[in-house]
mmCIF file as gemmi writes it, N, C-alpha and C atoms, coordinates in Angstrom:
data_model
loop_
_atom_site.group_PDB
_atom_site.id
_atom_site.type_symbol
_atom_site.label_atom_id
_atom_site.label_alt_id
_atom_site.label_comp_id
_atom_site.label_asym_id
_atom_site.label_entity_id
_atom_site.label_seq_id
_atom_site.pdbx_PDB_ins_code
_atom_site.Cartn_x
_atom_site.Cartn_y
_atom_site.Cartn_z
_atom_site.occupancy
_atom_site.B_iso_or_equiv
_atom_site.pdbx_formal_charge
_atom_site.auth_seq_id
_atom_site.auth_asym_id
_atom_site.pdbx_PDB_model_num
ATOM 1 N N . MET Axp A 1 ? -25.555 20.051 7.535 1 0 ? 1 A 1
ATOM 2 C CA . MET Axp A 1 ? -24.124 20.072 7.357 1 0 ? 1 A 1
ATOM 3 C C . MET Axp A 1 ? -23.491 19.008 8.258 1 0 ? 1 A 1
ATOM 4 N N . THR Axp A 2 ? -22.618 18.215 7.688 1 0 ? 2 A 1
ATOM 5 C CA . THR Axp A 2 ? -21.948 17.151 8.427 1 0 ? 2 A 1
ATOM 6 C C . THR Axp A 2 ? -20.588 17.639 8.908 1 0 ? 2 A 1
ATOM 7 N N . THR Axp A 3 ? -20.321 17.409 10.186 1 0 ? 3 A 1
ATOM 8 C CA . THR Axp A 3 ? -19.023 17.776 10.742 1 0 ? 3 A 1
ATOM 9 C C . THR Axp A 3 ? -18.109 16.567 10.647 1 0 ? 3 A 1
ATOM 10 N N . ARG Axp A 4 ? -16.956 16.761 10.085 1 0 ? 4 A 1
ATOM 11 C CA . ARG Axp A 4 ? -15.992 15.674 9.983 1 0 ? 4 A 1
ATOM 12 C C . ARG Axp A 4 ? -15.006 15.754 11.13 1 0 ? 4 A 1
ATOM 13 N N . LEU Axp A 5 ? -14.704 14.597 11.661 1 0 ? 5 A 1
ATOM 14 C CA . LEU Axp A 5 ? -13.732 14.502 12.727 1 0 ? 5 A 1
ATOM 15 C C . LEU Axp A 5 ? -12.382 14.162 12.118 1 0 ? 5 A 1
ATOM 16 N N . HIS Axp A 6 ? -11.394 14.963 12.414 1 0 ? 6 A 1
ATOM 17 C CA . HIS Axp A 6 ? -10.051 14.745 11.891 1 0 ? 6 A 1
ATOM 18 C C . HIS Axp A 6 ? -9.183 14.144 12.98 1 0 ? 6 A 1
ATOM 19 N N . LEU Axp A 7 ? -8.233 13.314 12.583 1 0 ? 7 A 1
ATOM 20 C CA . LEU Axp A 7 ? -7.35 12.656 13.537 1 0 ? 7 A 1
ATOM 21 C C . LEU Axp A 7 ? -6.682 13.657 14.462 1 0 ? 7 A 1
ATOM 22 N N . GLU Axp A 8 ? -6.303 14.789 13.945 1 0 ? 8 A 1
ATOM 23 C CA . GLU Axp A 8 ? -5.649 15.813 14.751 1 0 ? 8 A 1
ATOM 24 C C . GLU Axp A 8 ? -6.528 16.293 15.908 1 0 ? 8 A 1
ATOM 25 N N . ASP Axp A 9 ? -7.841 16.14 15.751 1 0 ? 9 A 1
ATOM 26 C CA . ASP Axp A 9 ? -8.77 16.584 16.783 1 0 ? 9 A 1
ATOM 27 C C . ASP Axp A 9 ? -8.879 15.611 17.952 1 0 ? 9 A 1
ATOM 28 N N . ILE Axp A 10 ? -8.432 14.369 17.758 1 0 ? 10 A 1
ATOM 29 C CA . ILE Axp A 10 ? -8.599 13.368 18.814 1 0 ? 10 A 1
ATOM 30 C C . ILE Axp A 10 ? -7.284 12.833 19.368 1 0 ? 10 A 1
ATOM 31 N N . ILE Axp A 11 ? -6.17 13.328 18.882 1 0 ? 11 A 1
ATOM 32 C CA . ILE Axp A 11 ? -4.88 12.895 19.399 1 0 ? 11 A 1
ATOM 33 C C . ILE Axp A 11 ? -4.747 13.354 20.844 1 0 ? 11 A 1
ATOM 34 N N . GLN Axp A 12 ? -4.359 12.451 21.691 1 0 ? 12 A 1
ATOM 35 C CA . GLN Axp A 12 ? -4.222 12.739 23.107 1 0 ? 12 A 1
ATOM 36 C C . GLN Axp A 12 ? -2.831 13.266 23.418 1 0 ? 12 A 1
ATOM 37 N N . PRO Axp A 13 ? -2.724 14.244 24.289 1 0 ? 13 A 1
ATOM 38 C CA . PRO Axp A 13 ? -1.41 14.765 24.667 1 0 ? 13 A 1
ATOM 39 C C . PRO Axp A 13 ? -0.467 13.676 25.19 1 0 ? 13 A 1
ATOM 40 N N . ALA Axp A 14 ? -1.006 12.702 25.908 1 0 ? 14 A 1
ATOM 41 C CA . ALA Axp A 14 ? -0.165 11.619 26.431 1 0 ? 14 A 1
ATOM 42 C C . ALA Axp A 14 ? 0.441 10.802 25.298 1 0 ? 14 A 1
ATOM 43 N N . ALA Axp A 15 ? -0.333 10.565 24.245 1 0 ? 15 A 1
ATOM 44 C CA . ALA Axp A 15 ? 0.177 9.818 23.097 1 0 ? 15 A 1
ATOM 45 C C . ALA Axp A 15 ? 1.28 10.603 22.39 1 0 ? 15 A 1
ATOM 46 N N . LEU Axp A 16 ? 1.098 11.909 22.289 1 0 ? 16 A 1
ATOM 47 C CA . LEU Axp A 16 ? 2.129 12.752 21.67 1 0 ? 16 A 1
ATOM 48 C C . LEU Axp A 16 ? 3.417 12.736 22.493 1 0 ? 16 A 1
ATOM 49 N N . ALA Axp A 17 ? 3.283 12.866 23.812 1 0 ? 17 A 1
ATOM 50 C CA . ALA Axp A 17 ? 4.466 12.878 24.681 1 0 ? 17 A 1
ATOM 51 C C . ALA Axp A 17 ? 5.171 11.533 24.65 1 0 ? 17 A 1
ATOM 52 N N . PHE Axp A 18 ? 4.412 10.445 24.724 1 0 ? 18 A 1
ATOM 53 C CA . PHE Axp A 18 ? 4.991 9.107 24.685 1 0 ? 18 A 1
ATOM 54 C C . PHE Axp A 18 ? 5.769 8.908 23.386 1 0 ? 18 A 1
ATOM 55 N N . GLY Axp A 19 ? 5.127 9.227 22.274 1 0 ? 19 A 1
ATOM 56 C CA . GLY Axp A 19 ? 5.763 9.054 20.966 1 0 ? 19 A 1
ATOM 57 C C . GLY Axp A 19 ? 7.014 9.889 20.806 1 0 ? 19 A 1
ATOM 58 N N . ALA Axp A 20 ? 6.953 11.118 21.281 1 0 ? 20 A 1
ATOM 59 C CA . ALA Axp A 20 ? 8.123 11.997 21.188 1 0 ? 20 A 1
ATOM 60 C C . ALA Axp A 20 ? 9.28 11.45 22.011 1 0 ? 20 A 1
ATOM 61 N N . ARG Axp A 21 ? 8.974 10.89 23.164 1 0 ? 21 A 1
ATOM 62 C CA . ARG Axp A 21 ? 10.029 10.314 24.011 1 0 ? 21 A 1
ATOM 63 C C . ARG Axp A 21 ? 10.639 9.074 23.367 1 0 ? 21 A 1
ATOM 64 N N . VAL Axp A 22 ? 9.801 8.24 22.766 1 0 ? 22 A 1
ATOM 65 C CA . VAL Axp A 22 ? 10.31 7.047 22.068 1 0 ? 22 A 1
ATOM 66 C C . VAL Axp A 22 ? 11.258 7.481 20.948 1 0 ? 22 A 1
ATOM 67 N N . LYS Axp A 23 ? 10.82 8.417 20.139 1 0 ? 23 A 1
ATOM 68 C CA . LYS Axp A 23 ? 11.626 8.863 18.999 1 0 ? 23 A 1
ATOM 69 C C . LYS Axp A 23 ? 12.932 9.506 19.466 1 0 ? 23 A 1
ATOM 70 N N . ALA Axp A 24 ? 12.839 10.375 20.463 1 0 ? 24 A 1
ATOM 71 C CA . ALA Axp A 24 ? 14.041 11.061 20.953 1 0 ? 24 A 1
ATOM 72 C C . ALA Axp A 24 ? 15.063 10.058 21.486 1 0 ? 24 A 1
ATOM 73 N N . ARG Axp A 25 ? 14.608 9.094 22.27 1 0 ? 25 A 1
ATOM 74 C CA . ARG Axp A 25 ? 15.529 8.096 22.834 1 0 ? 25 A 1
ATOM 75 C C . ARG Axp A 25 ? 16.126 7.24 21.731 1 0 ? 25 A 1
ATOM 76 N N . ARG Axp A 26 ? 15.307 6.845 20.758 1 0 ? 26 A 1
ATOM 77 C CA . ARG Axp A 26 ? 15.795 6.048 19.637 1 0 ? 26 A 1
ATOM 78 C C . ARG Axp A 26 ? 16.906 6.796 18.913 1 0 ? 26 A 1
ATOM 79 N N . LYS Axp A 27 ? 16.695 8.079 18.689 1 0 ? 27 A 1
ATOM 80 C CA . LYS Axp A 27 ? 17.708 8.897 17.992 1 0 ? 27 A 1
ATOM 81 C C . LYS Axp A 27 ? 18.973 9.035 18.828 1 0 ? 27 A 1
ATOM 82 N N . VAL Axp A 28 ? 18.84 9.257 20.141 1 0 ? 28 A 1
ATOM 83 C CA . VAL Axp A 28 ? 20.004 9.373 21.027 1 0 ? 28 A 1
ATOM 84 C C . VAL Axp A 28 ? 20.852 8.101 20.956 1 0 ? 28 A 1
ATOM 85 N N . LEU Axp A 29 ? 20.179 6.963 20.871 1 0 ? 29 A 1
ATOM 86 C CA . LEU Axp A 29 ? 20.886 5.684 20.809 1 0 ? 29 A 1
ATOM 87 C C . LEU Axp A 29 ? 21.407 5.368 19.407 1 0 ? 29 A 1
ATOM 88 N N . GLY Axp A 30 ? 21.051 6.198 18.445 1 0 ? 30 A 1
ATOM 89 C CA . GLY Axp A 30 ? 21.498 5.97 17.071 1 0 ? 30 A 1
ATOM 90 C C . GLY Axp A 30 ? 20.808 4.785 16.414 1 0 ? 30 A 1
ATOM 91 N N . LEU Axp A 31 ? 19.576 4.51 16.831 1 0 ? 31 A 1
ATOM 92 C CA . LEU Axp A 31 ? 18.828 3.379 16.295 1 0 ? 31 A 1
ATOM 93 C C . LEU Axp A 31 ? 17.848 3.834 15.228 1 0 ? 31 A 1
ATOM 94 N N . THR Axp A 32 ? 17.632 2.974 14.259 1 0 ? 32 A 1
ATOM 95 C CA . THR Axp A 32 ? 16.622 3.233 13.24 1 0 ? 32 A 1
ATOM 96 C C . THR Axp A 32 ? 15.325 2.548 13.654 1 0 ? 32 A 1
ATOM 97 N N . GLN Axp A 33 ? 14.268 2.868 12.954 1 0 ? 33 A 1
ATOM 98 C CA . GLN Axp A 33 ? 13.008 2.18 13.211 1 0 ? 33 A 1
ATOM 99 C C . GLN Axp A 33 ? 13.147 0.692 12.903 1 0 ? 33 A 1
ATOM 100 N N . THR Axp A 34 ? 13.965 0.353 11.931 1 0 ? 34 A 1
ATOM 101 C CA . THR Axp A 34 ? 14.225 -1.054 11.614 1 0 ? 34 A 1
ATOM 102 C C . THR Axp A 34 ? 14.907 -1.75 12.788 1 0 ? 34 A 1
ATOM 103 N N . ASP Axp A 35 ? 15.842 -1.063 13.433 1 0 ? 35 A 1
ATOM 104 C CA . ASP Axp A 35 ? 16.499 -1.636 14.608 1 0 ? 35 A 1
ATOM 105 C C . ASP Axp A 35 ? 15.476 -1.936 15.706 1 0 ? 35 A 1
ATOM 106 N N . ILE Axp A 36 ? 14.55 -1.012 15.916 1 0 ? 36 A 1
ATOM 107 C CA . ILE Axp A 36 ? 13.52 -1.211 16.942 1 0 ? 36 A 1
ATOM 108 C C . ILE Axp A 36 ? 12.616 -2.373 16.544 1 0 ? 36 A 1
ATOM 109 N N . TYR Axp A 37 ? 12.279 -2.472 15.277 1 0 ? 37 A 1
ATOM 110 C CA . TYR Axp A 37 ? 11.48 -3.605 14.793 1 0 ? 37 A 1
ATOM 111 C C . TYR Axp A 37 ? 12.18 -4.928 15.11 1 0 ? 37 A 1
ATOM 112 N N . LYS Axp A 38 ? 13.467 -4.987 14.839 1 0 ? 38 A 1
ATOM 113 C CA . LYS Axp A 38 ? 14.222 -6.218 15.099 1 0 ? 38 A 1
ATOM 114 C C . LYS Axp A 38 ? 14.247 -6.567 16.585 1 0 ? 38 A 1
ATOM 115 N N . ARG Axp A 39 ? 14.233 -5.558 17.439 1 0 ? 39 A 1
ATOM 116 C CA . ARG Axp A 39 ? 14.27 -5.787 18.886 1 0 ? 39 A 1
ATOM 117 C C . ARG Axp A 39 ? 12.898 -6.098 19.478 1 0 ? 39 A 1
ATOM 118 N N . THR Axp A 40 ? 11.835 -5.583 18.847 1 0 ? 40 A 1
ATOM 119 C CA . THR Axp A 40 ? 10.508 -5.68 19.459 1 0 ? 40 A 1
ATOM 120 C C . THR Axp A 40 ? 9.475 -6.441 18.637 1 0 ? 40 A 1
ATOM 121 N N . GLY Axp A 41 ? 9.663 -6.485 17.331 1 0 ? 41 A 1
ATOM 122 C CA . GLY Axp A 41 ? 8.643 -7.069 16.462 1 0 ? 41 A 1
ATOM 123 C C . GLY Axp A 41 ? 7.521 -6.098 16.132 1 0 ? 41 A 1
ATOM 124 N N . ILE Axp A 42 ? 7.633 -4.866 16.604 1 0 ? 42 A 1
ATOM 125 C CA . ILE Axp A 42 ? 6.626 -3.84 16.301 1 0 ? 42 A 1
ATOM 126 C C . ILE Axp A 42 ? 6.911 -3.306 14.901 1 0 ? 42 A 1
ATOM 127 N N . GLY Axp A 43 ? 5.936 -3.395 14.026 1 0 ? 43 A 1
ATOM 128 C CA . GLY Axp A 43 ? 6.112 -2.987 12.635 1 0 ? 43 A 1
ATOM 129 C C . GLY Axp A 43 ? 6.554 -1.534 12.497 1 0 ? 43 A 1
ATOM 130 N N . ILE Axp A 44 ? 7.325 -1.279 11.462 1 0 ? 44 A 1
ATOM 131 C CA . ILE Axp A 44 ? 7.88 0.055 11.239 1 0 ? 44 A 1
ATOM 132 C C . ILE Axp A 44 ? 6.769 1.092 11.039 1 0 ? 44 A 1
ATOM 133 N N . GLY Axp A 45 ? 5.741 0.749 10.287 1 0 ? 45 A 1
ATOM 134 C CA . GLY Axp A 45 ? 4.636 1.686 10.068 1 0 ? 45 A 1
ATOM 135 C C . GLY Axp A 45 ? 3.913 2.017 11.367 1 0 ? 45 A 1
ATOM 136 N N . TYR Axp A 46 ? 3.71 0.996 12.198 1 0 ? 46 A 1
ATOM 137 C CA . TYR Axp A 46 ? 3.038 1.238 13.471 1 0 ? 46 A 1
ATOM 138 C C . TYR Axp A 46 ? 3.939 2.03 14.411 1 0 ? 46 A 1
ATOM 139 N N . LEU Axp A 47 ? 5.241 1.716 14.411 1 0 ? 47 A 1
ATOM 140 C CA . LEU Axp A 47 ? 6.191 2.463 15.224 1 0 ? 47 A 1
ATOM 141 C C . LEU Axp A 47 ? 6.195 3.936 14.816 1 0 ? 47 A 1
ATOM 142 N N . SER Axp A 48 ? 6.154 4.186 13.529 1 0 ? 48 A 1
ATOM 143 C CA . SER Axp A 48 ? 6.093 5.566 13.048 1 0 ? 48 A 1
ATOM 144 C C . SER Axp A 48 ? 4.839 6.265 13.573 1 0 ? 48 A 1
ATOM 145 N N . SER Axp A 49 ? 3.718 5.563 13.561 1 0 ? 49 A 1
ATOM 146 C CA . SER Axp A 49 ? 2.474 6.133 14.093 1 0 ? 49 A 1
ATOM 147 C C . SER Axp A 49 ? 2.592 6.429 15.586 1 0 ? 49 A 1
ATOM 148 N N . ILE Axp A 50 ? 3.248 5.531 16.321 1 0 ? 50 A 1
ATOM 149 C CA . ILE Axp A 50 ? 3.461 5.752 17.753 1 0 ? 50 A 1
ATOM 150 C C . ILE Axp A 50 ? 4.303 7.008 17.96 1 0 ? 50 A 1
ATOM 151 N N . GLU Axp A 51 ? 5.405 7.096 17.218 1 0 ? 51 A 1
ATOM 152 C CA . GLU Axp A 51 ? 6.32 8.233 17.384 1 0 ? 51 A 1
ATOM 153 C C . GLU Axp A 51 ? 5.658 9.561 17.044 1 0 ? 51 A 1
ATOM 154 N N . ARG Axp A 52 ? 4.67 9.547 16.165 1 0 ? 52 A 1
ATOM 155 C CA . ARG Axp A 52 ? 3.961 10.775 15.796 1 0 ? 52 A 1
ATOM 156 C C . ARG Axp A 52 ? 2.752 11.031 16.683 1 0 ? 52 A 1
ATOM 157 N N . GLY Axp A 53 ? 2.526 10.158 17.677 1 0 ? 53 A 1
ATOM 158 C CA . GLY Axp A 53 ? 1.401 10.331 18.581 1 0 ? 53 A 1
ATOM 159 C C . GLY Axp A 53 ? 0.063 9.98 17.977 1 0 ? 53 A 1
ATOM 160 N N . ARG Axp A 54 ? 0.085 9.209 16.918 1 0 ? 54 A 1
ATOM 161 C CA . ARG Axp A 54 ? -1.147 8.867 16.215 1 0 ? 54 A 1
ATOM 162 C C . ARG Axp A 54 ? -1.611 7.446 16.504 1 0 ? 54 A 1
ATOM 163 N N . ALA Axp A 55 ? -0.979 6.796 17.455 1 0 ? 55 A 1
ATOM 164 C CA . ALA Axp A 55 ? -1.373 5.439 17.837 1 0 ? 55 A 1
ATOM 165 C C . ALA Axp A 55 ? -1.26 5.32 19.347 1 0 ? 55 A 1
ATOM 166 N N . ASN Axp A 56 ? -2.048 4.451 19.9 1 0 ? 56 A 1
ATOM 167 C CA . ASN Axp A 56 ? -2.005 4.164 21.327 1 0 ? 56 A 1
ATOM 168 C C . ASN Axp A 56 ? -1.568 2.715 21.497 1 0 ? 56 A 1
ATOM 169 N N . PRO Axp A 57 ? -0.274 2.506 21.735 1 0 ? 57 A 1
ATOM 170 C CA . PRO Axp A 57 ? 0.224 1.131 21.84 1 0 ? 57 A 1
ATOM 171 C C . PRO Axp A 57 ? -0.327 0.424 23.072 1 0 ? 57 A 1
ATOM 172 N N . THR Axp A 58 ? -0.378 -0.891 22.986 1 0 ? 58 A 1
ATOM 173 C CA . THR Axp A 58 ? -0.805 -1.687 24.131 1 0 ? 58 A 1
ATOM 174 C C . THR Axp A 58 ? 0.267 -1.63 25.214 1 0 ? 58 A 1
ATOM 175 N N . LEU Axp A 59 ? -0.096 -2.057 26.395 1 0 ? 59 A 1
ATOM 176 C CA . LEU Axp A 59 ? 0.861 -2.105 27.49 1 0 ? 59 A 1
ATOM 177 C C . LEU Axp A 59 ? 2.035 -3.009 27.131 1 0 ? 59 A 1
ATOM 178 N N . ASP Axp A 60 ? 1.76 -4.148 26.505 1 0 ? 60 A 1
ATOM 179 C CA . ASP Axp A 60 ? 2.84 -5.046 26.092 1 0 ? 60 A 1
ATOM 180 C C . ASP Axp A 60 ? 3.812 -4.351 25.137 1 0 ? 60 A 1
ATOM 181 N N . MET Axp A 61 ? 3.287 -3.584 24.207 1 0 ? 61 A 1
ATOM 182 C CA . MET Axp A 61 ? 4.146 -2.854 23.266 1 0 ? 61 A 1
ATOM 183 C C . MET Axp A 61 ? 4.959 -1.792 23.99 1 0 ? 61 A 1
ATOM 184 N N . MET Axp A 62 ? 4.332 -1.107 24.946 1 0 ? 62 A 1
ATOM 185 C CA . MET Axp A 62 ? 5.071 -0.091 25.7 1 0 ? 62 A 1
ATOM 186 C C . MET Axp A 62 ? 6.213 -0.721 26.492 1 0 ? 62 A 1
ATOM 187 N N . ILE Axp A 63 ? 5.987 -1.895 27.053 1 0 ? 63 A 1
ATOM 188 C CA . ILE Axp A 63 ? 7.032 -2.596 27.791 1 0 ? 63 A 1
ATOM 189 C C . ILE Axp A 63 ? 8.16 -3.004 26.851 1 0 ? 63 A 1
ATOM 190 N N . LYS Axp A 64 ? 7.809 -3.529 25.679 1 0 ? 64 A 1
ATOM 191 C CA . LYS Axp A 64 ? 8.829 -3.903 24.691 1 0 ? 64 A 1
ATOM 192 C C . LYS Axp A 64 ? 9.64 -2.685 24.253 1 0 ? 64 A 1
ATOM 193 N N . LEU Axp A 65 ? 8.967 -1.581 24.007 1 0 ? 65 A 1
ATOM 194 C CA . LEU Axp A 65 ? 9.665 -0.369 23.576 1 0 ? 65 A 1
ATOM 195 C C . LEU Axp A 65 ? 10.598 0.144 24.661 1 0 ? 65 A 1
ATOM 196 N N . SER Axp A 66 ? 10.137 0.175 25.898 1 0 ? 66 A 1
ATOM 197 C CA . SER Axp A 66 ? 10.996 0.677 26.972 1 0 ? 66 A 1
ATOM 198 C C . SER Axp A 66 ? 12.223 -0.21 27.136 1 0 ? 66 A 1
ATOM 199 N N . ALA Axp A 67 ? 12.047 -1.519 27.045 1 0 ? 67 A 1
ATOM 200 C CA . ALA Axp A 67 ? 13.189 -2.434 27.15 1 0 ? 67 A 1
ATOM 201 C C . ALA Axp A 67 ? 14.157 -2.234 25.985 1 0 ? 67 A 1
ATOM 202 N N . ALA Axp A 68 ? 13.619 -2.094 24.777 1 0 ? 68 A 1
ATOM 203 C CA . ALA Axp A 68 ? 14.465 -1.906 23.59 1 0 ? 68 A 1
ATOM 204 C C . ALA Axp A 68 ? 15.251 -0.609 23.66 1 0 ? 68 A 1
ATOM 205 N N . LEU Axp A 69 ? 14.691 0.38 24.362 1 0 ? 69 A 1
ATOM 206 C CA . LEU Axp A 69 ? 15.328 1.685 24.473 1 0 ? 69 A 1
ATOM 207 C C . LEU Axp A 69 ? 16.151 1.835 25.752 1 0 ? 69 A 1
ATOM 208 N N . GLY Axp A 70 ? 16.183 0.786 26.563 1 0 ? 70 A 1
ATOM 209 C CA . GLY Axp A 70 ? 16.975 0.813 27.79 1 0 ? 70 A 1
ATOM 210 C C . GLY Axp A 70 ? 16.427 1.767 28.838 1 0 ? 70 A 1
ATOM 211 N N . LEU Axp A 71 ? 15.113 1.884 28.883 1 0 ? 71 A 1
ATOM 212 C CA . LEU Axp A 71 ? 14.462 2.786 29.838 1 0 ? 71 A 1
ATOM 213 C C . LEU Axp A 71 ? 13.458 2.011 30.68 1 0 ? 71 A 1
ATOM 214 N N . GLU Axp A 72 ? 13.117 2.579 31.814 1 0 ? 72 A 1
ATOM 215 C CA . GLU Axp A 72 ? 11.974 2.078 32.572 1 0 ? 72 A 1
ATOM 216 C C . GLU Axp A 72 ? 10.724 2.603 31.868 1 0 ? 72 A 1
ATOM 217 N N . ILE Axp A 73 ? 9.664 1.852 31.927 1 0 ? 73 A 1
ATOM 218 C CA . ILE Axp A 73 ? 8.44 2.275 31.247 1 0 ? 73 A 1
ATOM 219 C C . ILE Axp A 73 ? 7.98 3.646 31.747 1 0 ? 73 A 1
ATOM 220 N N . TRP Axp A 74 ? 8.219 3.926 33.037 1 0 ? 74 A 1
ATOM 221 C CA . TRP Axp A 74 ? 7.824 5.21 33.608 1 0 ? 74 A 1
ATOM 222 C C . TRP Axp A 74 ? 8.475 6.375 32.857 1 0 ? 74 A 1
ATOM 223 N N . ASP Axp A 75 ? 9.703 6.181 32.385 1 0 ? 75 A 1
ATOM 224 C CA . ASP Axp A 75 ? 10.392 7.256 31.666 1 0 ? 75 A 1
ATOM 225 C C . ASP Axp A 75 ? 9.645 7.663 30.398 1 0 ? 75 A 1
ATOM 226 N N . LEU Axp A 76 ? 8.907 6.731 29.817 1 0 ? 76 A 1
ATOM 227 C CA . LEU Axp A 76 ? 8.139 7.029 28.61 1 0 ? 76 A 1
ATOM 228 C C . LEU Axp A 76 ? 6.727 7.515 28.919 1 0 ? 76 A 1
ATOM 229 N N . LEU Axp A 77 ? 6.233 7.196 30.102 1 0 ? 77 A 1
ATOM 230 C CA . LEU Axp A 77 ? 4.837 7.5 30.448 1 0 ? 77 A 1
ATOM 231 C C . LEU Axp A 77 ? 4.646 8.711 31.34 1 0 ? 77 A 1
ATOM 232 N N . ARG Axp A 78 ? 5.707 9.151 31.981 1 0 ? 78 A 1
ATOM 233 C CA . ARG Axp A 78 ? 5.558 10.21 32.991 1 0 ? 78 A 1
ATOM 234 C C . ARG Axp A 78 ? 4.891 11.452 32.417 1 0 ? 78 A 1
ATOM 235 N N . PRO Axp A 79 ? 4.116 12.133 33.257 1 0 ? 79 A 1
ATOM 236 C CA . PRO Axp A 79 ? 3.485 13.372 32.793 1 0 ? 79 A 1
ATOM 237 C C . PRO Axp A 79 ? 4.548 14.411 32.427 1 0 ? 79 A 1
ATOM 238 N N . THR Axp A 80 ? 4.15 15.349 31.61 1 0 ? 80 A 1
ATOM 239 C CA . THR Axp A 80 ? 5.07 16.423 31.251 1 0 ? 80 A 1
ATOM 240 C C . THR Axp A 80 ? 5.282 17.324 32.455 1 0 ? 80 A 1
ATOM 241 N N . ASP Axp A 81 ? 6.316 18.12 32.396 1 0 ? 81 A 1
ATOM 242 C CA . ASP Axp A 81 ? 6.663 19.011 33.507 1 0 ? 81 A 1
ATOM 243 C C . ASP Axp A 81 ? 5.789 20.254 33.579 1 0 ? 81 A 1
ATOM 244 N N . GLU Axp A 82 ? 4.866 20.402 32.657 1 0 ? 82 A 1
ATOM 245 C CA . GLU Axp A 82 ? 4.029 21.614 32.599 1 0 ? 82 A 1
ATOM 246 C C . GLU Axp A 82 ? 3.063 21.682 33.736 1 0 ? 82 A 1
């Protein structure tokens, strides 16, 4: 019997938290994913994957996202309060 690995099984909590923070801040600012694309050059499909915690952006992308959202990178990376 072959065991299949599903994406949900390998998503990291840090990726989920980072993505949720990006999405929440984008919404607070009233920005669309297209607006973020225009500010960063990060494709809309990839941005969607980041926001859902299904992608691990590079450090350069994280810096671009934090700048586009008017945050310090630490605000997107900090551990959860749990």
